[in-house]
VEXSEGU-664283 format. One record per residue (C-alpha): residue number from 1; residue in three letters; x, z, y. Coordinates in nm, 3 decimals, padded with zeros to 5 digits, m for minus. Layout:
BEGIN
<koldren><pos>NUM</pos><code>ALA</code><x>X</x><z>Z</z><y>Y</y></koldren>
...
This chain:
BEGIN
<koldren><pos>1</pos><code>PRO</code><x>12.722</x><z>11.629</z><y>05.082</y></koldren>
<koldren><pos>2</pos><code>THR</code><x>12.578</x><z>11.766</z><y>05.405</y></koldren>
<koldren><pos>3</pos><code>LYS</code><x>12.596</x><z>12.103</z><y>05.582</y></koldren>
<koldren><pos>4</pos><code>ASN</code><x>12.281</x><z>12.024</z><y>05.772</y></koldren>
<koldren><pos>5</pos><code>PRO</code><x>12.016</x><z>12.268</z><y>05.657</y></koldren>
<koldren><pos>6</pos><code>LYS</code><x>11.739</x><z>12.011</z><y>05.729</y></koldren>
<koldren><pos>7</pos><code>GLU</code><x>11.920</x><z>11.740</z><y>05.530</y></koldren>
<koldren><pos>8</pos><code>GLN</code><x>11.976</x><z>11.993</z><y>05.239</y></koldren>
<koldren><pos>9</pos><code>LYS</code><x>11.604</x><z>12.069</z><y>05.237</y></koldren>
<koldren><pos>10</pos><code>ILE</code><x>11.512</x><z>11.694</z><y>05.212</y></koldren>
<koldren><pos>11</pos><code>GLN</code><x>11.761</x><z>11.661</z><y>04.923</y></koldren>
<koldren><pos>12</pos><code>GLU</code><x>11.598</x><z>11.942</z><y>04.735</y></koldren>
<koldren><pos>13</pos><code>GLU</code><x>11.243</x><z>11.795</z><y>04.826</y></koldren>
<koldren><pos>14</pos><code>ILE</code><x>11.354</x><z>11.474</z><y>04.662</y></koldren>
<koldren><pos>15</pos><code>LYS</code><x>11.486</x><z>11.631</z><y>04.344</y></koldren>
<koldren><pos>16</pos><code>ILE</code><x>11.171</x><z>11.818</z><y>04.307</y></koldren>
<koldren><pos>17</pos><code>LYS</code><x>10.959</x><z>11.513</z><y>04.377</y></koldren>
<koldren><pos>18</pos><code>LEU</code><x>11.142</x><z>11.306</z><y>04.114</y></koldren>
<koldren><pos>19</pos><code>GLN</code><x>11.101</x><z>11.578</z><y>03.849</y></koldren>
<koldren><pos>20</pos><code>THR</code><x>10.729</x><z>11.594</z><y>03.932</y></koldren>
<koldren><pos>21</pos><code>LEU</code><x>10.707</x><z>11.218</z><y>03.884</y></koldren>
<koldren><pos>22</pos><code>GLY</code><x>10.883</x><z>11.237</z><y>03.544</y></koldren>
<koldren><pos>23</pos><code>ILE</code><x>11.209</x><z>11.091</z><y>03.659</y></koldren>
<koldren><pos>24</pos><code>VAL</code><x>11.486</x><z>11.308</z><y>03.510</y></koldren>
<koldren><pos>25</pos><code>GLY</code><x>11.857</x><z>11.257</z><y>03.461</y></koldren>
<koldren><pos>26</pos><code>GLU</code><x>12.197</x><z>11.365</z><y>03.587</y></koldren>
<koldren><pos>27</pos><code>CYS</code><x>12.211</x><z>11.439</z><y>03.949</y></koldren>
<koldren><pos>28</pos><code>VAL</code><x>12.545</x><z>11.404</z><y>04.131</y></koldren>
<koldren><pos>29</pos><code>THR</code><x>12.656</x><z>11.446</z><y>04.481</y></koldren>
<koldren><pos>30</pos><code>LEU</code><x>12.921</x><z>11.210</z><y>04.622</y></koldren>
<koldren><pos>31</pos><code>SER</code><x>13.231</x><z>11.396</z><y>04.735</y></koldren>
<koldren><pos>32</pos><code>LEU</code><x>13.448</x><z>11.277</z><y>05.021</y></koldren>
<koldren><pos>33</pos><code>ALA</code><x>13.725</x><z>11.195</z><y>04.777</y></koldren>
<koldren><pos>34</pos><code>GLU</code><x>13.509</x><z>10.948</z><y>04.578</y></koldren>
<koldren><pos>35</pos><code>GLU</code><x>13.367</x><z>10.619</z><y>04.624</y></koldren>
<koldren><pos>36</pos><code>ALA</code><x>13.007</x><z>10.548</z><y>04.564</y></koldren>
<koldren><pos>37</pos><code>ARG</code><x>13.055</x><z>10.234</z><y>04.366</y></koldren>
<koldren><pos>38</pos><code>ASP</code><x>13.303</x><z>10.411</z><y>04.139</y></koldren>
<koldren><pos>39</pos><code>LEU</code><x>13.057</x><z>10.688</z><y>04.084</y></koldren>
<koldren><pos>40</pos><code>ALA</code><x>12.800</x><z>10.433</z><y>03.978</y></koldren>
<koldren><pos>41</pos><code>ARG</code><x>13.034</x><z>10.293</z><y>03.719</y></koldren>
<koldren><pos>42</pos><code>VAL</code><x>13.082</x><z>10.623</z><y>03.581</y></koldren>
<koldren><pos>43</pos><code>GLY</code><x>12.694</x><z>10.618</z><y>03.513</y></koldren>
<koldren><pos>44</pos><code>LEU</code><x>12.742</x><z>10.291</z><y>03.336</y></koldren>
<koldren><pos>45</pos><code>ARG</code><x>13.010</x><z>10.411</z><y>03.110</y></koldren>
<koldren><pos>46</pos><code>LYS</code><x>12.754</x><z>10.690</z><y>03.017</y></koldren>
<koldren><pos>47</pos><code>ASN</code><x>12.505</x><z>10.415</z><y>02.927</y></koldren>
<koldren><pos>48</pos><code>TYR</code><x>12.250</x><z>10.486</z><y>03.203</y></koldren>
<koldren><pos>49</pos><code>SER</code><x>12.020</x><z>10.202</z><y>03.244</y></koldren>
<koldren><pos>50</pos><code>THR</code><x>11.908</x><z>10.304</z><y>03.601</y></koldren>
<koldren><pos>51</pos><code>VAL</code><x>12.111</x><z>10.446</z><y>03.892</y></koldren>
<koldren><pos>52</pos><code>VAL</code><x>11.915</x><z>10.578</z><y>04.180</y></koldren>
<koldren><pos>53</pos><code>ALA</code><x>12.091</x><z>10.593</z><y>04.527</y></koldren>
<koldren><pos>54</pos><code>VAL</code><x>11.960</x><z>10.838</z><y>04.770</y></koldren>
<koldren><pos>55</pos><code>GLY</code><x>12.096</x><z>10.822</z><y>05.127</y></koldren>
<koldren><pos>56</pos><code>SER</code><x>12.190</x><z>10.570</z><y>05.391</y></koldren>
<koldren><pos>57</pos><code>ASP</code><x>12.192</x><z>10.196</z><y>05.373</y></koldren>
<koldren><pos>58</pos><code>ARG</code><x>12.566</x><z>10.215</z><y>05.353</y></koldren>
<koldren><pos>59</pos><code>LEU</code><x>12.562</x><z>10.445</z><y>05.056</y></koldren>
<koldren><pos>60</pos><code>ILE</code><x>12.292</x><z>10.234</z><y>04.877</y></koldren>
<koldren><pos>61</pos><code>ASN</code><x>12.486</x><z>09.913</z><y>04.930</y></koldren>
<koldren><pos>62</pos><code>GLU</code><x>12.799</x><z>10.076</z><y>04.786</y></koldren>
<koldren><pos>63</pos><code>VAL</code><x>12.615</x><z>10.208</z><y>04.474</y></koldren>
<koldren><pos>64</pos><code>GLY</code><x>12.466</x><z>09.860</z><y>04.424</y></koldren>
<koldren><pos>65</pos><code>ALA</code><x>12.810</x><z>09.712</z><y>04.448</y></koldren>
<koldren><pos>66</pos><code>GLY</code><x>12.913</x><z>09.927</z><y>04.144</y></koldren>
<koldren><pos>67</pos><code>LEU</code><x>12.615</x><z>09.784</z><y>03.924</y></koldren>
<koldren><pos>68</pos><code>ILE</code><x>12.653</x><z>09.412</z><y>03.985</y></koldren>
<koldren><pos>69</pos><code>GLU</code><x>12.622</x><z>09.208</z><y>03.668</y></koldren>
<koldren><pos>70</pos><code>SER</code><x>12.590</x><z>09.525</z><y>03.465</y></koldren>
<koldren><pos>71</pos><code>GLY</code><x>12.239</x><z>09.500</z><y>03.346</y></koldren>
<koldren><pos>72</pos><code>ALA</code><x>12.157</x><z>09.834</z><y>03.501</y></koldren>
<koldren><pos>73</pos><code>VAL</code><x>11.880</x><z>09.878</z><y>03.770</y></koldren>
<koldren><pos>74</pos><code>LEU</code><x>11.945</x><z>10.014</z><y>04.115</y></koldren>
<koldren><pos>75</pos><code>GLY</code><x>11.672</x><z>10.256</z><y>04.222</y></koldren>
<koldren><pos>76</pos><code>VAL</code><x>11.654</x><z>10.315</z><y>04.598</y></koldren>
<koldren><pos>77</pos><code>ILE</code><x>11.549</x><z>10.616</z><y>04.811</y></koldren>
<koldren><pos>78</pos><code>PRO</code><x>11.638</x><z>10.550</z><y>05.174</y></koldren>
<koldren><pos>79</pos><code>LEU</code><x>11.659</x><z>10.868</z><y>05.386</y></koldren>
<koldren><pos>80</pos><code>PHE</code><x>11.604</x><z>10.704</z><y>05.720</y></koldren>
<koldren><pos>81</pos><code>GLU</code><x>11.297</x><z>10.531</z><y>05.861</y></koldren>
<koldren><pos>82</pos><code>GLU</code><x>11.491</x><z>10.252</z><y>06.005</y></koldren>
<koldren><pos>83</pos><code>SER</code><x>11.647</x><z>10.162</z><y>05.676</y></koldren>
<koldren><pos>84</pos><code>ASP</code><x>11.644</x><z>09.796</z><y>05.576</y></koldren>
<koldren><pos>85</pos><code>PHE</code><x>11.551</x><z>09.901</z><y>05.223</y></koldren>
<koldren><pos>86</pos><code>HIS</code><x>11.212</x><z>10.030</z><y>05.346</y></koldren>
<koldren><pos>87</pos><code>THR</code><x>11.133</x><z>09.658</z><y>05.436</y></koldren>
<koldren><pos>88</pos><code>ILE</code><x>11.246</x><z>09.556</z><y>05.075</y></koldren>
<koldren><pos>89</pos><code>LEU</code><x>11.034</x><z>09.830</z><y>04.908</y></koldren>
<koldren><pos>90</pos><code>GLY</code><x>10.733</x><z>09.811</z><y>05.147</y></koldren>
<koldren><pos>91</pos><code>THR</code><x>10.770</x><z>10.187</z><y>05.227</y></koldren>
<koldren><pos>92</pos><code>LYS</code><x>10.799</x><z>10.386</z><y>05.540</y></koldren>
<koldren><pos>93</pos><code>ASN</code><x>10.973</x><z>10.693</z><y>05.428</y></koldren>
<koldren><pos>94</pos><code>TYR</code><x>11.183</x><z>10.851</z><y>05.135</y></koldren>
<koldren><pos>95</pos><code>LEU</code><x>10.851</x><z>11.011</z><y>04.992</y></koldren>
<koldren><pos>96</pos><code>GLU</code><x>10.698</x><z>10.674</z><y>04.950</y></koldren>
<koldren><pos>97</pos><code>ALA</code><x>11.005</x><z>10.542</z><y>04.801</y></koldren>
<koldren><pos>98</pos><code>CYS</code><x>10.991</x><z>10.808</z><y>04.548</y></koldren>
<koldren><pos>99</pos><code>ASP</code><x>10.641</x><z>10.730</z><y>04.458</y></koldren>
<koldren><pos>100</pos><code>ILE</code><x>10.711</x><z>10.371</z><y>04.368</y></koldren>
<koldren><pos>101</pos><code>LEU</code><x>11.007</x><z>10.451</z><y>04.142</y></koldren>
<koldren><pos>102</pos><code>PRO</code><x>10.802</x><z>10.517</z><y>03.826</y></koldren>
<koldren><pos>103</pos><code>GLN</code><x>10.636</x><z>10.176</z><y>03.879</y></koldren>
<koldren><pos>104</pos><code>ARG</code><x>10.973</x><z>10.020</z><y>03.793</y></koldren>
<koldren><pos>105</pos><code>LYS</code><x>10.925</x><z>09.687</z><y>03.952</y></koldren>
<koldren><pos>106</pos><code>VAL</code><x>11.249</x><z>09.518</z><y>03.910</y></koldren>
<koldren><pos>107</pos><code>LEU</code><x>11.374</x><z>09.242</z><y>04.167</y></koldren>
<koldren><pos>108</pos><code>THR</code><x>11.680</x><z>09.055</z><y>04.092</y></koldren>
<koldren><pos>109</pos><code>VAL</code><x>11.864</x><z>08.976</z><y>04.421</y></koldren>
<koldren><pos>110</pos><code>ASP</code><x>12.168</x><z>08.796</z><y>04.537</y></koldren>
<koldren><pos>111</pos><code>CYS</code><x>12.464</x><z>08.989</z><y>04.705</y></koldren>
<koldren><pos>112</pos><code>GLY</code><x>12.704</x><z>08.884</z><y>04.980</y></koldren>
<koldren><pos>113</pos><code>LEU</code><x>13.075</x><z>08.901</z><y>04.928</y></koldren>
<koldren><pos>114</pos><code>ILE</code><x>13.332</x><z>08.979</z><y>05.210</y></koldren>
<koldren><pos>115</pos><code>ASN</code><x>13.688</x><z>08.875</z><y>05.167</y></koldren>
<koldren><pos>116</pos><code>SER</code><x>13.652</x><z>08.867</z><y>04.782</y></koldren>
<koldren><pos>117</pos><code>ALA</code><x>13.648</x><z>09.242</z><y>04.800</y></koldren>
<koldren><pos>118</pos><code>LYS</code><x>13.349</x><z>09.419</z><y>04.957</y></koldren>
<koldren><pos>119</pos><code>THR</code><x>12.995</x><z>09.353</z><y>04.842</y></koldren>
<koldren><pos>120</pos><code>PHE</code><x>12.668</x><z>09.407</z><y>05.030</y></koldren>
<koldren><pos>121</pos><code>ILE</code><x>12.282</x><z>09.364</z><y>04.941</y></koldren>
<koldren><pos>122</pos><code>THR</code><x>12.128</x><z>09.385</z><y>05.283</y></koldren>
<koldren><pos>123</pos><code>LYS</code><x>12.341</x><z>09.288</z><y>05.581</y></koldren>
<koldren><pos>124</pos><code>VAL</code><x>12.670</x><z>09.339</z><y>05.771</y></koldren>
<koldren><pos>125</pos><code>VAL</code><x>12.712</x><z>09.347</z><y>06.152</y></koldren>
<koldren><pos>126</pos><code>ILE</code><x>13.043</x><z>09.224</z><y>06.281</y></koldren>
<koldren><pos>127</pos><code>LYS</code><x>13.132</x><z>09.355</z><y>06.631</y></koldren>
<koldren><pos>128</pos><code>PRO</code><x>13.427</x><z>09.299</z><y>06.873</y></koldren>
<koldren><pos>129</pos><code>LYS</code><x>13.680</x><z>09.571</z><y>06.897</y></koldren>
<koldren><pos>130</pos><code>ARG</code><x>13.557</x><z>09.860</z><y>07.112</y></koldren>
<koldren><pos>131</pos><code>GLU</code><x>13.858</x><z>09.862</z><y>07.340</y></koldren>
<koldren><pos>132</pos><code>LEU</code><x>13.807</x><z>09.503</z><y>07.457</y></koldren>
<koldren><pos>133</pos><code>SER</code><x>13.666</x><z>09.470</z><y>07.819</y></koldren>
<koldren><pos>134</pos><code>LEU</code><x>13.420</x><z>09.199</z><y>07.923</y></koldren>
<koldren><pos>135</pos><code>SER</code><x>13.705</x><z>09.007</z><y>08.090</y></koldren>
<koldren><pos>136</pos><code>GLU</code><x>13.904</x><z>08.984</z><y>07.758</y></koldren>
<koldren><pos>137</pos><code>ASN</code><x>13.859</x><z>08.727</z><y>07.494</y></koldren>
<koldren><pos>138</pos><code>GLY</code><x>13.698</x><z>08.907</z><y>07.199</y></koldren>
<koldren><pos>139</pos><code>LEU</code><x>13.634</x><z>08.612</z><y>06.975</y></koldren>
<koldren><pos>140</pos><code>ILE</code><x>13.473</x><z>08.668</z><y>06.626</y></koldren>
<koldren><pos>141</pos><code>ILE</code><x>13.512</x><z>08.397</z><y>06.366</y></koldren>
<koldren><pos>142</pos><code>VAL</code><x>13.325</x><z>08.419</z><y>06.043</y></koldren>
<koldren><pos>143</pos><code>ASN</code><x>13.406</x><z>08.151</z><y>05.774</y></koldren>
<koldren><pos>144</pos><code>PHE</code><x>13.178</x><z>08.084</z><y>05.497</y></koldren>
<koldren><pos>145</pos><code>ASP</code><x>13.346</x><z>07.955</z><y>05.164</y></koldren>
<koldren><pos>146</pos><code>GLY</code><x>13.555</x><z>07.722</z><y>05.384</y></koldren>
<koldren><pos>147</pos><code>ASP</code><x>13.252</x><z>07.499</z><y>05.442</y></koldren>
<koldren><pos>148</pos><code>PHE</code><x>13.134</x><z>07.611</z><y>05.795</y></koldren>
<koldren><pos>149</pos><code>GLN</code><x>13.194</x><z>07.887</z><y>06.039</y></koldren>
<koldren><pos>150</pos><code>ALA</code><x>13.009</x><z>08.087</z><y>06.306</y></koldren>
<koldren><pos>151</pos><code>GLU</code><x>13.178</x><z>08.235</z><y>06.616</y></koldren>
<koldren><pos>152</pos><code>THR</code><x>13.096</x><z>08.414</z><y>06.928</y></koldren>
<koldren><pos>153</pos><code>LYS</code><x>13.280</x><z>08.598</z><y>07.212</y></koldren>
<koldren><pos>154</pos><code>LEU</code><x>13.211</x><z>08.959</z><y>07.296</y></koldren>
<koldren><pos>155</pos><code>CYS</code><x>12.886</x><z>08.978</z><y>07.102</y></koldren>
<koldren><pos>156</pos><code>GLU</code><x>12.788</x><z>09.093</z><y>06.747</y></koldren>
<koldren><pos>157</pos><code>ILE</code><x>12.728</x><z>08.866</z><y>06.440</y></koldren>
<koldren><pos>158</pos><code>THR</code><x>12.479</x><z>08.982</z><y>06.188</y></koldren>
<koldren><pos>159</pos><code>VAL</code><x>12.511</x><z>08.830</z><y>05.842</y></koldren>
<koldren><pos>160</pos><code>SER</code><x>12.209</x><z>08.905</z><y>05.656</y></koldren>
<koldren><pos>161</pos><code>ASN</code><x>12.056</x><z>08.873</z><y>05.301</y></koldren>
<koldren><pos>162</pos><code>ILE</code><x>11.714</x><z>08.982</z><y>05.404</y></koldren>
<koldren><pos>163</pos><code>GLY</code><x>11.656</x><z>08.763</z><y>05.713</y></koldren>
<koldren><pos>164</pos><code>ILE</code><x>11.578</x><z>08.971</z><y>06.030</y></koldren>
<koldren><pos>165</pos><code>LYS</code><x>11.300</x><z>09.200</z><y>06.127</y></koldren>
<koldren><pos>166</pos><code>ARG</code><x>11.060</x><z>09.014</z><y>06.363</y></koldren>
<koldren><pos>167</pos><code>THR</code><x>10.813</x><z>09.180</z><y>06.597</y></koldren>
<koldren><pos>168</pos><code>ASP</code><x>10.578</x><z>08.895</z><y>06.560</y></koldren>
<koldren><pos>169</pos><code>GLN</code><x>10.536</x><z>08.954</z><y>06.177</y></koldren>
<koldren><pos>170</pos><code>PRO</code><x>10.159</x><z>08.953</z><y>06.089</y></koldren>
<koldren><pos>171</pos><code>GLY</code><x>10.198</x><z>09.279</z><y>05.868</y></koldren>
<koldren><pos>172</pos><code>GLU</code><x>10.419</x><z>09.495</z><y>05.656</y></koldren>
<koldren><pos>173</pos><code>LYS</code><x>10.339</x><z>09.308</z><y>05.331</y></koldren>
<koldren><pos>174</pos><code>GLU</code><x>10.413</x><z>08.973</z><y>05.476</y></koldren>
<koldren><pos>175</pos><code>GLU</code><x>10.747</x><z>09.114</z><y>05.599</y></koldren>
<koldren><pos>176</pos><code>THR</code><x>10.819</x><z>09.256</z><y>05.258</y></koldren>
<koldren><pos>177</pos><code>ASP</code><x>10.743</x><z>08.936</z><y>05.087</y></koldren>
<koldren><pos>178</pos><code>LYS</code><x>10.959</x><z>08.736</z><y>05.317</y></koldren>
<koldren><pos>179</pos><code>SER</code><x>11.250</x><z>08.985</z><y>05.256</y></koldren>
<koldren><pos>180</pos><code>HIS</code><x>11.199</x><z>08.926</z><y>04.876</y></koldren>
<koldren><pos>181</pos><code>GLN</code><x>11.231</x><z>08.551</z><y>04.919</y></koldren>
<koldren><pos>182</pos><code>SER</code><x>11.554</x><z>08.591</z><y>05.133</y></koldren>
<koldren><pos>183</pos><code>LEU</code><x>11.699</x><z>08.812</z><y>04.862</y></koldren>
<koldren><pos>184</pos><code>ALA</code><x>11.687</x><z>08.554</z><y>04.588</y></koldren>
<koldren><pos>185</pos><code>ASP</code><x>11.718</x><z>08.222</z><y>04.781</y></koldren>
<koldren><pos>186</pos><code>ASN</code><x>12.093</x><z>08.185</z><y>04.715</y></koldren>
<koldren><pos>187</pos><code>HIS</code><x>12.216</x><z>08.185</z><y>05.073</y></koldren>
<koldren><pos>188</pos><code>LEU</code><x>12.279</x><z>08.414</z><y>05.371</y></koldren>
<koldren><pos>189</pos><code>ASP</code><x>12.147</x><z>08.386</z><y>05.730</y></koldren>
<koldren><pos>190</pos><code>VAL</code><x>12.359</x><z>08.446</z><y>06.044</y></koldren>
<koldren><pos>191</pos><code>PHE</code><x>12.225</x><z>08.575</z><y>06.366</y></koldren>
<koldren><pos>192</pos><code>ILE</code><x>12.401</x><z>08.559</z><y>06.698</y></koldren>
<koldren><pos>193</pos><code>PRO</code><x>12.217</x><z>08.701</z><y>07.006</y></koldren>
<koldren><pos>194</pos><code>ASP</code><x>12.181</x><z>08.421</z><y>07.271</y></koldren>
<koldren><pos>195</pos><code>GLN</code><x>12.287</x><z>08.651</z><y>07.560</y></koldren>
<koldren><pos>196</pos><code>LEU</code><x>12.571</x><z>08.917</z><y>07.563</y></koldren>
<koldren><pos>197</pos><code>LYS</code><x>12.468</x><z>09.247</z><y>07.409</y></koldren>
<koldren><pos>198</pos><code>GLU</code><x>12.107</x><z>09.143</z><y>07.388</y></koldren>
<koldren><pos>199</pos><code>ARG</code><x>11.881</x><z>09.338</z><y>07.159</y></koldren>
<koldren><pos>200</pos><code>GLY</code><x>11.558</x><z>09.219</z><y>07.013</y></koldren>
<koldren><pos>201</pos><code>GLY</code><x>11.573</x><z>08.882</z><y>07.195</y></koldren>
<koldren><pos>202</pos><code>PHE</code><x>11.600</x><z>08.530</z><y>07.082</y></koldren>
<koldren><pos>203</pos><code>PHE</code><x>11.856</x><z>08.455</z><y>06.811</y></koldren>
<koldren><pos>204</pos><code>THR</code><x>12.068</x><z>08.164</z><y>06.713</y></koldren>
<koldren><pos>205</pos><code>ARG</code><x>12.014</x><z>08.127</z><y>06.344</y></koldren>
<koldren><pos>206</pos><code>LEU</code><x>12.236</x><z>07.930</z><y>06.101</y></koldren>
<koldren><pos>207</pos><code>PHE</code><x>12.084</x><z>07.881</z><y>05.768</y></koldren>
<koldren><pos>208</pos><code>GLY</code><x>12.337</x><z>07.911</z><y>05.487</y></koldren>
<koldren><pos>209</pos><code>LYS</code><x>12.312</x><z>07.627</z><y>05.231</y></koldren>
<koldren><pos>210</pos><code>LYS</code><x>12.619</x><z>07.555</z><y>05.462</y></koldren>
<koldren><pos>211</pos><code>SER</code><x>12.480</x><z>07.252</z><y>05.636</y></koldren>
<koldren><pos>212</pos><code>GLU</code><x>12.161</x><z>07.318</z><y>05.834</y></koldren>
<koldren><pos>213</pos><code>VAL</code><x>12.133</x><z>07.464</z><y>06.177</y></koldren>
<koldren><pos>214</pos><code>GLU</code><x>11.822</x><z>07.572</z><y>06.346</y></koldren>
<koldren><pos>215</pos><code>LYS</code><x>11.750</x><z>07.710</z><y>06.685</y></koldren>
<koldren><pos>216</pos><code>PRO</code><x>11.416</x><z>07.874</z><y>06.715</y></koldren>
């Protein structure tokens, strides 16, 4: 739900666009008292074979968590241009994402599981507590199935199922193809910036068949 007139207009635009494309069904808006994954499971109980999530990456990941191993298909319309799902879809905006839905190209993907409770499709970013100062020991330790661990001080760790967006990629199609490979390769990638709070620089990368380490 949103009170922003611009976002309300986008929501209505998407509804009309989907109807024009012949995609019809029950349209529901998540309330503040509901969990997206629970709402997705309501759709399963109604025997829907496709559930389309429209919104932020967080919402899409939550809807996907409710559909795991159900046999239903997750349709995706990311609202924001920086969405990781645009990389997966090969799209640039929500209108392009609407246009490819009728093609029904289905991709089976792996998912990440955090503390046996929370599931994600794309990535999670683990950060030190905001109240820590640079002089304090803000150690982050991430354990993977008890086989290995990644750790860093006062720096974020990204655990990704789709790799990481590189500025040296030759093109959007190549980047999309690479993300598809990462989504179904049965492991996660871990990225830790080499320097404190560095953005877009070199990364230490630990590849997740739980044994190999590579530093590009």
